[in-house]
All heavy atoms as a GROMACS GRO file, in nm:
protein
  497
    1GLN      N    1  -0.175   0.803   2.295
    1GLN     CA    2  -0.069   0.814   2.197
    1GLN      C    3   0.060   0.803   2.280
    1GLN      O    4   0.081   0.865   2.375
    1GLN     CB    5  -0.078   0.940   2.116
    1GLN     CG    6   0.027   0.949   2.004
    1GLN     CD    7   0.001   1.056   1.925
    1GLN    OE1    8  -0.108   1.120   1.907
    1GLN    NE2    9   0.100   1.092   1.828
    2SER      N   10   0.148   0.714   2.224
    2SER     CA   11   0.276   0.708   2.291
    2SER      C   12   0.389   0.720   2.178
    2SER      O   13   0.401   0.646   2.080
    2SER     CB   14   0.286   0.569   2.345
    2SER     OG   15   0.417   0.538   2.410
    3GLY      N   16   0.487   0.812   2.213
    3GLY     CA   17   0.595   0.832   2.126
    3GLY      C   18   0.537   0.881   1.986
    3GLY      O   19   0.458   0.958   1.975
    4ARG      N   20   0.582   0.804   1.884
    4ARG     CA   21   0.547   0.850   1.749
    4ARG      C   22   0.429   0.772   1.696
    4ARG      O   23   0.384   0.786   1.575
    4ARG     CB   24   0.662   0.832   1.648
    4ARG     CG   25   0.794   0.902   1.676
    4ARG     CD   26   0.898   0.868   1.574
    4ARG     NE   27   0.896   0.719   1.546
    4ARG     CZ   28   0.999   0.651   1.483
    4ARG    NH1   29   1.104   0.720   1.453
    4ARG    NH2   30   0.989   0.537   1.458
    5TYR      N   31   0.374   0.683   1.773
    5TYR     CA   32   0.272   0.596   1.731
    5TYR      C   33   0.144   0.620   1.814
    5TYR      O   34   0.152   0.650   1.926
    5TYR     CB   35   0.299   0.445   1.743
    5TYR     CG   36   0.425   0.410   1.661
    5TYR    CD1   37   0.554   0.419   1.716
    5TYR    CD2   38   0.412   0.378   1.523
    5TYR    CE1   39   0.659   0.378   1.631
    5TYR    CE2   40   0.523   0.348   1.446
    5TYR     CZ   41   0.646   0.346   1.496
    5TYR     OH   42   0.750   0.315   1.426
    6ALA      N   43   0.034   0.598   1.740
    6ALA     CA   44  -0.105   0.604   1.811
    6ALA      C   45  -0.147   0.454   1.821
    6ALA      O   46  -0.130   0.379   1.729
    6ALA     CB   47  -0.201   0.690   1.720
    7GLY      N   48  -0.201   0.416   1.936
    7GLY     CA   49  -0.253   0.289   1.947
    7GLY      C   50  -0.403   0.282   1.908
    7GLY      O   51  -0.472   0.381   1.944
    8MET      N   52  -0.447   0.174   1.862
    8MET     CA   53  -0.579   0.164   1.822
    8MET      C   54  -0.627   0.016   1.853
    8MET      O   55  -0.563  -0.082   1.818
    8MET     CB   56  -0.609   0.180   1.675
    8MET     CG   57  -0.751   0.162   1.627
    8MET     SD   58  -0.772   0.207   1.458
    8MET     CE   59  -0.687   0.070   1.381
    9ALA      N   60  -0.739  -0.004   1.931
    9ALA     CA   61  -0.793  -0.133   1.959
    9ALA      C   62  -0.895  -0.168   1.852
    9ALA      O   63  -0.980  -0.085   1.815
    9ALA     CB   64  -0.852  -0.129   2.097
   10LEU      N   65  -0.886  -0.289   1.792
   10LEU     CA   66  -0.980  -0.338   1.694
   10LEU      C   67  -1.083  -0.420   1.762
   10LEU      O   68  -1.056  -0.517   1.831
   10LEU     CB   69  -0.900  -0.419   1.595
   10LEU     CG   70  -0.793  -0.345   1.516
   10LEU    CD1   71  -0.725  -0.442   1.421
   10LEU    CD2   72  -0.847  -0.221   1.442
   11GLN      N   73  -1.204  -0.379   1.746
   11GLN     CA   74  -1.325  -0.457   1.822
   11GLN      C   75  -1.437  -0.450   1.723
   11GLN      O   76  -1.468  -0.352   1.653
   11GLN     CB   77  -1.347  -0.382   1.948
   11GLN     CG   78  -1.455  -0.454   2.024
   11GLN     CD   79  -1.484  -0.383   2.157
   11GLN    OE1   80  -1.427  -0.286   2.193
   11GLN    NE2   81  -1.578  -0.442   2.228
   12SER      N   82  -1.514  -0.560   1.730
   12SER     CA   83  -1.634  -0.568   1.643
   12SER      C   84  -1.752  -0.613   1.733
   12SER      O   85  -1.732  -0.691   1.820
   12SER     CB   86  -1.606  -0.666   1.532
   12SER     OG   87  -1.734  -0.688   1.464
   13GLU      N   88  -1.872  -0.577   1.695
   13GLU     CA   89  -1.993  -0.633   1.764
   13GLU      C   90  -2.016  -0.765   1.709
   13GLU      O   91  -2.091  -0.833   1.777
   13GLU     CB   92  -2.113  -0.531   1.736
   13GLU     CG   93  -2.087  -0.397   1.814
   13GLU     CD   94  -2.203  -0.306   1.791
   13GLU    OE1   95  -2.316  -0.360   1.749
   13GLU    OE2   96  -2.199  -0.190   1.828
   14TYR      N   97  -1.962  -0.808   1.600
   14TYR     CA   98  -1.976  -0.938   1.550
   14TYR      C   99  -1.898  -1.027   1.620
   14TYR      O  100  -1.789  -0.987   1.676
   14TYR     CB  101  -1.940  -0.945   1.396
   14TYR     CG  102  -2.017  -0.877   1.316
   14TYR    CD1  103  -1.980  -0.746   1.258
   14TYR    CD2  104  -2.146  -0.915   1.262
   14TYR    CE1  105  -2.051  -0.676   1.171
   14TYR    CE2  106  -2.215  -0.847   1.165
   14TYR     CZ  107  -2.168  -0.718   1.125
   14TYR     OH  108  -2.239  -0.643   1.029
   15ALA      N  109  -1.920  -1.163   1.632
   15ALA     CA  110  -1.832  -1.262   1.693
   15ALA      C  111  -1.832  -1.380   1.593
   15ALA      O  112  -1.927  -1.416   1.528
   15ALA     CB  113  -1.883  -1.292   1.832
   16VAL      N  114  -1.717  -1.448   1.598
   16VAL     CA  115  -1.718  -1.580   1.524
   16VAL      C  116  -1.813  -1.665   1.596
   16VAL      O  117  -1.813  -1.685   1.703
   16VAL     CB  118  -1.573  -1.627   1.529
   16VAL    CG1  119  -1.577  -1.770   1.449
   16VAL    CG2  120  -1.470  -1.536   1.450
   17GLY      N  121  -1.892  -1.723   1.507
   17GLY     CA  122  -2.013  -1.814   1.567
   17GLY      C  123  -2.134  -1.753   1.522
   17GLY      O  124  -2.226  -1.813   1.477
   18ASP      N  125  -2.133  -1.608   1.528
   18ASP     CA  126  -2.248  -1.534   1.470
   18ASP      C  127  -2.242  -1.536   1.323
   18ASP      O  128  -2.340  -1.531   1.262
   18ASP     CB  129  -2.238  -1.388   1.523
   18ASP     CG  130  -2.269  -1.386   1.677
   18ASP    OD1  131  -2.328  -1.477   1.739
   18ASP    OD2  132  -2.232  -1.272   1.726
   19VAL      N  133  -2.112  -1.524   1.274
   19VAL     CA  134  -2.096  -1.528   1.126
   19VAL      C  135  -1.981  -1.635   1.088
   19VAL      O  136  -1.922  -1.689   1.176
   19VAL     CB  137  -2.048  -1.390   1.080
   19VAL    CG1  138  -2.147  -1.291   1.106
   19VAL    CG2  139  -1.920  -1.351   1.155
   20ASP      N  140  -1.971  -1.668   0.969
   20ASP     CA  141  -1.871  -1.768   0.936
   20ASP      C  142  -1.729  -1.722   0.950
   20ASP      O  143  -1.640  -1.795   0.987
   20ASP     CB  144  -1.892  -1.799   0.780
   20ASP     CG  145  -2.029  -1.870   0.753
   20ASP    OD1  146  -2.086  -1.924   0.841
   20ASP    OD2  147  -2.075  -1.860   0.645
   21GLN      N  148  -1.692  -1.602   0.918
   21GLN     CA  149  -1.555  -1.549   0.936
   21GLN      C  150  -1.549  -1.405   0.945
   21GLN      O  151  -1.620  -1.323   0.889
   21GLN     CB  152  -1.482  -1.594   0.797
   21GLN     CG  153  -1.336  -1.551   0.810
   21GLN     CD  154  -1.259  -1.596   0.674
   21GLN    OE1  155  -1.316  -1.651   0.586
   21GLN    NE2  156  -1.134  -1.576   0.682
   22LEU      N  157  -1.458  -1.355   1.028
   22LEU     CA  158  -1.415  -1.216   1.050
   22LEU      C  159  -1.273  -1.194   1.026
   22LEU      O  160  -1.197  -1.279   1.057
   22LEU     CB  161  -1.448  -1.172   1.198
   22LEU     CG  162  -1.590  -1.168   1.245
   22LEU    CD1  163  -1.592  -1.144   1.397
   22LEU    CD2  164  -1.677  -1.073   1.178
   23SER      N  165  -1.236  -1.086   0.968
   23SER     CA  166  -1.095  -1.051   0.950
   23SER      C  167  -1.077  -0.899   0.940
   23SER      O  168  -1.162  -0.831   0.894
   23SER     CB  169  -1.033  -1.121   0.822
   23SER     OG  170  -1.100  -1.068   0.697
   24TRP      N  171  -0.971  -0.855   0.990
   24TRP     CA  172  -0.929  -0.720   1.001
   24TRP      C  173  -0.814  -0.696   0.900
   24TRP      O  174  -0.723  -0.783   0.885
   24TRP     CB  175  -0.882  -0.668   1.132
   24TRP     CG  176  -0.990  -0.657   1.243
   24TRP    CD1  177  -1.024  -0.749   1.343
   24TRP    CD2  178  -1.073  -0.542   1.260
   24TRP    NE1  179  -1.130  -0.701   1.406
   24TRP    CE2  180  -1.167  -0.585   1.368
   24TRP    CE3  181  -1.096  -0.423   1.193
   24TRP    CZ2  182  -1.260  -0.501   1.406
   24TRP    CZ3  183  -1.191  -0.338   1.230
   24TRP    CH2  184  -1.278  -0.366   1.345
   25ALA      N  185  -0.810  -0.585   0.835
   25ALA     CA  186  -0.696  -0.542   0.750
   25ALA      C  187  -0.665  -0.406   0.778
   25ALA      O  188  -0.755  -0.320   0.795
   25ALA     CB  189  -0.728  -0.564   0.606
   26VAL      N  190  -0.541  -0.367   0.800
   26VAL     CA  191  -0.491  -0.226   0.824
   26VAL      C  192  -0.404  -0.205   0.716
   26VAL      O  193  -0.289  -0.268   0.697
   26VAL     CB  194  -0.427  -0.218   0.963
   26VAL    CG1  195  -0.375  -0.073   0.981
   26VAL    CG2  196  -0.525  -0.259   1.080
   27ASP      N  197  -0.425  -0.095   0.639
   27ASP     CA  198  -0.352  -0.057   0.518
   27ASP      C  199  -0.326  -0.175   0.429
   27ASP      O  200  -0.215  -0.197   0.372
   27ASP     CB  201  -0.209   0.000   0.558
   27ASP     CG  202  -0.242   0.136   0.633
   27ASP    OD1  203  -0.338   0.206   0.615
   27ASP    OD2  204  -0.161   0.170   0.726
   28GLY      N  205  -0.432  -0.262   0.401
   28GLY     CA  206  -0.421  -0.366   0.311
   28GLY      C  207  -0.368  -0.492   0.358
   28GLY      O  208  -0.355  -0.588   0.295
   29GLU      N  209  -0.313  -0.497   0.488
   29GLU     CA  210  -0.246  -0.615   0.555
   29GLU      C  211  -0.338  -0.672   0.645
   29GLU      O  212  -0.376  -0.606   0.748
   29GLU     CB  213  -0.112  -0.580   0.604
   29GLU     CG  214  -0.009  -0.545   0.500
   29GLU     CD  215   0.126  -0.524   0.564
   29GLU    OE1  216   0.156  -0.600   0.656
   29GLU    OE2  217   0.198  -0.438   0.517
   30THR      N  218  -0.374  -0.799   0.636
   30THR     CA  219  -0.464  -0.872   0.737
   30THR      C  220  -0.393  -0.877   0.871
   30THR      O  221  -0.263  -0.901   0.859
   30THR     CB  222  -0.501  -1.007   0.680
   30THR    OG1  223  -0.568  -0.991   0.562
   30THR    CG2  224  -0.592  -1.080   0.788
   31THR      N  225  -0.456  -0.856   0.972
   31THR     CA  226  -0.391  -0.869   1.109
   31THR      C  227  -0.481  -0.949   1.195
   31THR      O  228  -0.600  -0.957   1.190
   31THR     CB  229  -0.371  -0.725   1.173
   31THR    OG1  230  -0.298  -0.741   1.299
   31THR    CG2  231  -0.500  -0.652   1.196
   32THR      N  232  -0.418  -1.024   1.290
   32THR     CA  233  -0.490  -1.091   1.395
   32THR      C  234  -0.471  -1.035   1.530
   32THR      O  235  -0.522  -1.089   1.632
   32THR     CB  236  -0.434  -1.245   1.404
   32THR    OG1  237  -0.297  -1.239   1.430
   32THR    CG2  238  -0.462  -1.304   1.268
   33GLU      N  239  -0.402  -0.923   1.527
   33GLU     CA  240  -0.378  -0.849   1.666
   33GLU      C  241  -0.504  -0.772   1.699
   33GLU      O  242  -0.573  -0.722   1.617
   33GLU     CB  243  -0.261  -0.754   1.645
   33GLU     CG  244  -0.134  -0.812   1.607
   33GLU     CD  245  -0.072  -0.906   1.717
   33GLU    OE1  246  -0.095  -0.874   1.831
   33GLU    OE2  247  -0.020  -1.007   1.682
   34SER      N  248  -0.526  -0.762   1.834
   34SER     CA  249  -0.645  -0.685   1.871
   34SER      C  250  -0.605  -0.539   1.898
   34SER      O  251  -0.686  -0.449   1.912
   34SER     CB  252  -0.700  -0.744   2.007
   34SER     OG  253  -0.598  -0.747   2.103
   35VAL      N  254  -0.471  -0.510   1.912
   35VAL     CA  255  -0.427  -0.369   1.928
   35VAL      C  256  -0.320  -0.348   1.823
   35VAL      O  257  -0.229  -0.429   1.805
   35VAL     CB  258  -0.371  -0.347   2.075
   35VAL    CG1  259  -0.311  -0.205   2.072
   35VAL    CG2  260  -0.488  -0.367   2.174
   36VAL      N  261  -0.332  -0.252   1.740
   36VAL     CA  262  -0.223  -0.219   1.642
   36VAL      C  263  -0.178  -0.074   1.666
   36VAL      O  264  -0.239   0.004   1.728
   36VAL     CB  265  -0.285  -0.226   1.498
   36VAL    CG1  266  -0.317  -0.365   1.469
   36VAL    CG2  267  -0.395  -0.128   1.474
   37ARG      N  268  -0.045  -0.049   1.620
   37ARG     CA  269   0.020   0.077   1.636
   37ARG      C  270   0.024   0.140   1.499
   37ARG      O  271   0.065   0.079   1.401
   37ARG     CB  272   0.154   0.065   1.695
   37ARG     CG  273   0.156   0.026   1.837
   37ARG     CD  274   0.293   0.027   1.904
   37ARG     NE  275   0.277   0.002   2.034
   37ARG     CZ  276   0.358   0.042   2.127
   37ARG    NH1  277   0.463   0.129   2.089
   37ARG    NH2  278   0.348   0.018   2.255
   38LEU      N  279  -0.026   0.270   1.494
   38LEU     CA  280  -0.032   0.336   1.362
   38LEU      C  281   0.070   0.457   1.365
   38LEU      O  282   0.075   0.533   1.456
   38LEU     CB  283  -0.171   0.388   1.342
   38LEU     CG  284  -0.276   0.286   1.338
   38LEU    CD1  285  -0.416   0.349   1.321
   38LEU    CD2  286  -0.256   0.184   1.217
   39ALA      N  287   0.155   0.469   1.268
   39ALA     CA  288   0.241   0.574   1.259
   39ALA      C  289   0.166   0.696   1.203
   39ALA      O  290   0.050   0.688   1.165
   39ALA     CB  291   0.357   0.541   1.146
   40ALA      N  292   0.225   0.814   1.209
   40ALA     CA  293   0.163   0.930   1.163
   40ALA      C  294   0.130   0.913   1.016
   40ALA      O  295   0.199   0.847   0.934
   40ALA     CB  296   0.248   1.057   1.177
   41GLY      N  297   0.017   0.971   0.976
   41GLY     CA  298  -0.031   0.960   0.836
   41GLY      C  299  -0.178   0.908   0.828
   41GLY      O  300  -0.239   0.914   0.936
   42GLU      N  301  -0.222   0.882   0.709
   42GLU     CA  302  -0.358   0.830   0.682
   42GLU      C  303  -0.348   0.684   0.679
   42GLU      O  304  -0.264   0.629   0.611
   42GLU     CB  305  -0.418   0.900   0.560
   42GLU     CG  306  -0.430   1.048   0.584
   42GLU     CD  307  -0.491   1.114   0.459
   42GLU    OE1  308  -0.539   1.047   0.365
   42GLU    OE2  309  -0.499   1.240   0.464
   43HIS      N  310  -0.452   0.614   0.738
   43HIS     CA  311  -0.455   0.472   0.738
   43HIS      C  312  -0.598   0.429   0.705
   43HIS      O  313  -0.697   0.495   0.728
   43HIS     CB  314  -0.430   0.411   0.872
   43HIS     CG  315  -0.297   0.457   0.920
   43HIS    ND1  316  -0.174   0.393   0.883
   43HIS    CD2  317  -0.248   0.559   0.997
   43HIS    CE1  318  -0.070   0.453   0.934
   43HIS    NE2  319  -0.115   0.554   1.005
   44GLU      N  320  -0.613   0.306   0.634
   44GLU     CA  321  -0.737   0.240   0.600
   44GLU      C  322  -0.754   0.123   0.687
   44GLU      O  323  -0.662   0.044   0.689
   44GLU     CB  324  -0.736   0.210   0.449
   44GLU     CG  325  -0.858   0.140   0.405
   44GLU     CD  326  -0.852   0.091   0.266
   44GLU    OE1  327  -0.815  -0.023   0.246
   44GLU    OE2  328  -0.897   0.175   0.175
   45VAL      N  329  -0.863   0.109   0.753
   45VAL     CA  330  -0.894  -0.001   0.848
   45VAL      C  331  -1.016  -0.073   0.786
   45VAL      O  332  -1.114  -0.005   0.767
   45VAL     CB  333  -0.918   0.031   0.980
   45VAL    CG1  334  -0.945  -0.087   1.074
   45VAL    CG2  335  -0.789   0.106   1.038
   46GLU      N  336  -1.013  -0.204   0.754
   46GLU     CA  337  -1.125  -0.272   0.697
   46GLU      C  338  -1.161  -0.394   0.793
   46GLU      O  339  -1.080  -0.461   0.841
   46GLU     CB  340  -1.093  -0.347   0.565
   46GLU     CG  341  -1.088  -0.248   0.457
   46GLU     CD  342  -1.061  -0.318   0.324
   46GLU    OE1  343  -1.043  -0.447   0.322
   46GLU    OE2  344  -1.062  -0.259   0.223
   47LEU      N  345  -1.293  -0.405   0.808
   47LEU     CA  346  -1.352  -0.529   0.870
   47LEU      C  347  -1.421  -0.608   0.769
   47LEU      O  348  -1.513  -0.552   0.692
   47LEU     CB  349  -1.440  -0.492   0.984
   47LEU     CG  350  -1.525  -0.614   1.059
   47LEU    CD1  351  -1.429  -0.706   1.104
   47LEU    CD2  352  -1.622  -0.558   1.149
   48ARG      N  353  -1.393  -0.734   0.742
   48ARG     CA  354  -1.461  -0.822   0.638
   48ARG      C  355  -1.529  -0.922   0.726
   48ARG      O  356  -1.486  -1.000   0.809
   48ARG     CB  357  -1.361  -0.898   0.553
   48ARG     CG  358  -1.275  -0.795   0.464
   48ARG     CD  359  -1.180  -0.876   0.380
   48ARG     NE  360  -1.110  -0.781   0.300
   48ARG     CZ  361  -1.132  -0.771   0.168
   48ARG    NH1  362  -1.221  -0.858   0.112
   48ARG    NH2  363  -1.075  -0.687   0.088
   49VAL      N  364  -1.671  -0.922   0.695
   49VAL     CA  365  -1.759  -1.015   0.757
   49VAL      C  366  -1.817  -1.100   0.655
   49VAL      O  367  -1.880  -1.062   0.563
   49VAL     CB  368  -1.873  -0.932   0.832
   49VAL    CG1  369  -1.970  -1.027   0.892
   49VAL    CG2  370  -1.821  -0.830   0.924
   50THR      N  371  -1.792  -1.228   0.667
   50THR     CA  372  -1.840  -1.335   0.572
   50THR      C  373  -1.947  -1.424   0.638
   50THR      O  374  -1.920  -1.472   0.749
   50THR     CB  375  -1.736  -1.423   0.514
   50THR    OG1  376  -1.629  -1.329   0.457
   50THR    CG2  377  -1.778  -1.514   0.407
   51ASP      N  378  -2.059  -1.433   0.580
   51ASP     CA  379  -2.168  -1.519   0.633
   51ASP      C  380  -2.249  -1.580   0.512
   51ASP      O  381  -2.296  -1.493   0.426
   51ASP     CB  382  -2.258  -1.438   0.721
   51ASP     CG  383  -2.348  -1.521   0.808
   51ASP    OD1  384  -2.312  -1.637   0.823
   51ASP    OD2  385  -2.451  -1.468   0.851
   52GLY      N  386  -2.263  -1.699   0.507
   52GLY     CA  387  -2.342  -1.768   0.403
   52GLY      C  388  -2.284  -1.744   0.268
   52GLY      O  389  -2.368  -1.722   0.168
   53GLY      N  390  -2.155  -1.717   0.255
   53GLY     CA  391  -2.098  -1.688   0.112
   53GLY      C  392  -2.102  -1.550   0.084
   53GLY      O  393  -2.042  -1.514  -0.026
   54ARG      N  394  -2.159  -1.462   0.156
   54ARG     CA  395  -2.179  -1.323   0.133
   54ARG      C  396  -2.065  -1.250   0.215
   54ARG      O  397  -2.061  -1.274   0.333
   54ARG     CB  398  -2.317  -1.270   0.156
   54ARG     CG  399  -2.337  -1.129   0.124
   54ARG     CD  400  -2.484  -1.097   0.150
   54ARG     NE  401  -2.491  -0.962   0.217
   54ARG     CZ  402  -2.496  -0.943   0.338
   54ARG    NH1  403  -2.497  -1.029   0.430
   54ARG    NH2  404  -2.503  -0.823   0.385
   55THR      N  405  -1.983  -1.157   0.155
   55THR     CA  406  -1.893  -1.076   0.234
   55THR      C  407  -1.928  -0.943   0.229
   55THR      O  408  -1.962  -0.877   0.126
   55THR     CB  409  -1.754  -1.098   0.176
   55THR    OG1  410  -1.720  -1.236   0.173
   55THR    CG2  411  -1.647  -1.019   0.255
   56GLU      N  412  -1.927  -0.875   0.352
   56GLU     CA  413  -1.952  -0.725   0.364
   56GLU      C  414  -1.825  -0.674   0.416
   56GLU      O  415  -1.757  -0.722   0.511
   56GLU     CB  416  -2.064  -0.707   0.475
   56GLU     CG  417  -2.088  -0.572   0.506
   56GLU     CD  418  -2.202  -0.542   0.610
   56GLU    OE1  419  -2.254  -0.638   0.658
   56GLU    OE2  420  -2.227  -0.420   0.649
   57ILE      N  421  -1.786  -0.563   0.355
   57ILE     CA  422  -1.661  -0.498   0.395
   57ILE      C  423  -1.699  -0.353   0.451
   57ILE      O  424  -1.755  -0.281   0.392
   57ILE     CB  425  -1.564  -0.480   0.277
   57ILE    CG1  426  -1.533  -0.613   0.218
   57ILE    CG2  427  -1.436  -0.402   0.313
   57ILE    CD1  428  -1.451  -0.606   0.087
   58ILE      N  429  -1.642  -0.334   0.573
   58ILE     CA  430  -1.669  -0.207   0.642
   58ILE      C  431  -1.540  -0.139   0.651
   58ILE      O  432  -1.449  -0.186   0.699
   58ILE     CB  433  -1.723  -0.225   0.781
   58ILE    CG1  434  -1.856  -0.304   0.776
   58ILE    CG2  435  -1.743  -0.099   0.857
   58ILE    CD1  436  -1.913  -0.356   0.909
   59THR      N  437  -1.527  -0.019   0.586
   59THR     CA  438  -1.399   0.059   0.581
   59THR      C  439  -1.411   0.185   0.652
   59THR      O  440  -1.505   0.265   0.644
   59THR     CB  441  -1.362   0.076   0.437
   59THR    OG1  442  -1.370  -0.044   0.352
   59THR    CG2  443  -1.237   0.147   0.416
   60LYS      N  444  -1.298   0.219   0.726
   60LYS     CA  445  -1.286   0.342   0.802
   60LYS      C  446  -1.143   0.400   0.760
   60LYS      O  447  -1.051   0.321   0.750
   60LYS     CB  448  -1.290   0.320   0.960
   60LYS     CG  449  -1.418   0.258   1.007
   60LYS     CD  450  -1.526   0.378   1.002
   60LYS     CE  451  -1.656   0.310   1.057
   60LYS     NZ  452  -1.764   0.409   1.048
   61TYR      N  453  -1.141   0.524   0.755
   61TYR     CA  454  -1.014   0.595   0.737
   61TYR      C  455  -0.980   0.672   0.850
   61TYR      O  456  -1.061   0.750   0.908
   61TYR     CB  457  -1.024   0.692   0.605
   61TYR     CG  458  -1.062   0.601   0.478
   61TYR    CD1  459  -1.184   0.588   0.441
   61TYR    CD2  460  -0.947   0.547   0.413
   61TYR    CE1  461  -1.223   0.506   0.330
   61TYR    CE2  462  -0.987   0.476   0.301
   61TYR     CZ  463  -1.120   0.457   0.254
   61TYR     OH  464  -1.142   0.380   0.153
   62ILE      N  465  -0.855   0.661   0.896
   62ILE     CA  466  -0.807   0.726   1.022
   62ILE      C  467  -0.686   0.810   0.990
   62ILE      O  468  -0.591   0.762   0.912
   62ILE     CB  469  -0.780   0.620   1.113
   62ILE    CG1  470  -0.892   0.539   1.160
   62ILE    CG2  471  -0.699   0.678   1.246
   62ILE    CD1  472  -0.870   0.418   1.240
   63LYS      N  473  -0.675   0.927   1.041
   63LYS     CA  474  -0.567   1.016   1.022
   63LYS      C  475  -0.498   1.024   1.161
   63LYS      O  476  -0.549   1.068   1.248
   63LYS     CB  477  -0.604   1.158   0.970
   63LYS     CG  478  -0.488   1.240   0.942
   63LYS     CD  479  -0.524   1.361   0.871
   63LYS     CE  480  -0.410   1.450   0.833
   63LYS     NZ  481  -0.447   1.573   0.758
   64VAL      N  482  -0.363   1.005   1.160
   64VAL     CA  483  -0.283   1.014   1.289
   64VAL      C  484  -0.190   1.130   1.265
   64VAL      O  485  -0.116   1.137   1.168
   64VAL     CB  486  -0.208   0.880   1.315
   64VAL    CG1  487  -0.120   0.898   1.440
   64VAL    CG2  488  -0.289   0.764   1.334
   65GLU      N  489  -0.188   1.226   1.356
   65GLU     CA  490  -0.118   1.337   1.341
   65GLU      C  491   0.006   1.342   1.451
   65GLU      O  492  -0.008   1.282   1.548
   65GLU     CB  493  -0.188   1.466   1.359
   65GLU     CG  494  -0.285   1.481   1.239
   65GLU     CD  495  -0.367   1.604   1.246
   65GLU    OE1  496  -0.375   1.666   1.356
   65GLU    OE2  497  -0.429   1.654   1.148
   0.00000   0.00000   0.00000
């Protein structure tokens, strides 16, 4: 943690090529960054994995104090 923000690295065991598409969303906003800074509070992090027309959404909730 640095200053008022906590850093978080976004990483998945999936790789593009293994599936059709991967995307990350933090608090509802899609991001292409591999490291994001989170302000104090509660945050929702989603990984969307699309393969063969099927989408799986993995959601985690993170609290930064």
